[in-house]
N, C-alpha and C positions, 0 to 999 in steps of 0.2 A: 514448422516451428514459430513463424511468424503468426500464425492463427493463434497458437497458443499464447503469444505474448500479446496479442490484441484481447484475448480474453481477459488476461490478468488485468491489462488497463482498463477494460471495461468493467470488471470486478471492482477495481480501485475507485472508478467513478461512481459506480453505484454505492459503495460504502460511503464515501464520501459525502454524497447526495443525503443519504440517510441520516449520517450524524449533524448535517447543515441545517437538517429540517426538524430533526427530533433528538439529536444529540445532547450531551451536557452543554450548557451554555457557552462555558469557556473554549469549547472546542468548534464552535458553529464557523466562525471565520476561517480557520484552518482548515476545516472540512470544505468549505466553499473553494476554498484554493486547491484542494486536493482534486476536487470534482473537475475543476477547470485543467489541472496540470493532466490529469489522466484522460480528459477528453482530447487534449492536445496530442497525447500518445496514441489514441485511437486513431486520430486524424492523420497522423504521418504514415500509417501503415495501410496498405489497400485493405478495404473491408472485405473480410471472409463472407463466403456465402455460407451461412449457417441458418437452419431451420429454428424457428423459435424456441424450441424445446431443447436445441443443442447450446444457446446462448446461456452460460453460467451466471451471468449477473442478473438475468430476467428471472431466474431461479430464487434470488435472494428474498426471502420472507422477513426475516427479521436479523438483527445483529447480535442480540444478546448482551454479553457483557462487552462493552465498547473497547475496554482495554485488551481483552483477548483477540477481538477481532482485528485490532491495530497492530498487534504484536505479529500475528500472522500474516497480515498484509503486508508488513515491513518484510517479513522474512521472503514472502512471495515477490516482491518487486526487487529485492536484493539478488534473487535467483533468475529473475528476468533480466536484469543486467549483467549479470555473467553470461548467460545464454546469447546475449544480444552481441557481446563483445566477441565471443566465438564465432557467431554468424557473419559478423562484419568482416572478420578476418580471412573467412573462407568464402566470402562473396565474390562471384565471377564477374557481376555488372554493376556498375557505378550506382544505379538506381537502388538496387537491394543495399549496397553500402550505405548510402545515405540515409535511407529510412531507418536502418540500424542505428547510425549515429543519432539522429534526432529522437528516435525512441529512447535509446539510451540515457540521453538528458532528459527527457520527461520522466521515466521511471527513476532516476536519481532524484530529481527535484521533489516527485510524488514521494519517495521515501522519506526526504528531509521534512516534508509536511506531516507524514506520519511519525516520526521522531519527535516533532514539535508537540503535536497533540498528545503523545505519550508523556512527555515531560510535563505539560500542564495537566494530564491527570495525576501525575505524581505530586505536582505542587498542591493539587486540590487535596490530595488524601493528606498531605501533612498538616495543610489549615484545618481540615474537617478531622477531628479526633476519631468520631463514630465511625468512620470509613478506614479507618488505619488497618493495615493488613491486607486490603484487596490486591495491592499490587503484587505481594508474594504468594498469592494462590496461583498464578499464572505459571507455567512451567515454560521457560524461555528456551528456544530453539539454541543450540549453541553458537550457530552462526550471528544471531542477533545479540546474545550475549557478549561475543568475542569483539564485534564490530562496535559495541559501546551504545547500542540504540537505547539501552537503559541502563540505569545504576547497577552494579551488580549487589546481590541480595547480601546484606550484612548479618552476621551470625544474630540472632536474636538472646 
């Protein structure tokens, strides 16, 4: 399970890095912060021994729609946090417990960065009428919608 958590944090780090370099300008600062936080999330966990082809973050070639990538990443980070709580509660040793607690913190802070980037994209959409409607093309997972990561879609 901790290997999967590490994979998710590495993916968040890769997405943040991509957005910091080539994403919309209003996201670049938050994306850089996401890269740093996710890197911290990887750093608190024991690095798994994975072959390069098994590293999911290394397989990332492009993001496509930044909004959709962020919505999915936010959902993944939420699931990571929930899984880590379960692991921390069941941990037999103090080392595993504290790895989980530090990783929960990193995943939560990374998810906050993702939410902020989604808010900035929504603000951008409101400011640029030609891009109106892009937010509503993404089908949000129920967990993201229920937890208020984005405003619920209003009937048009």
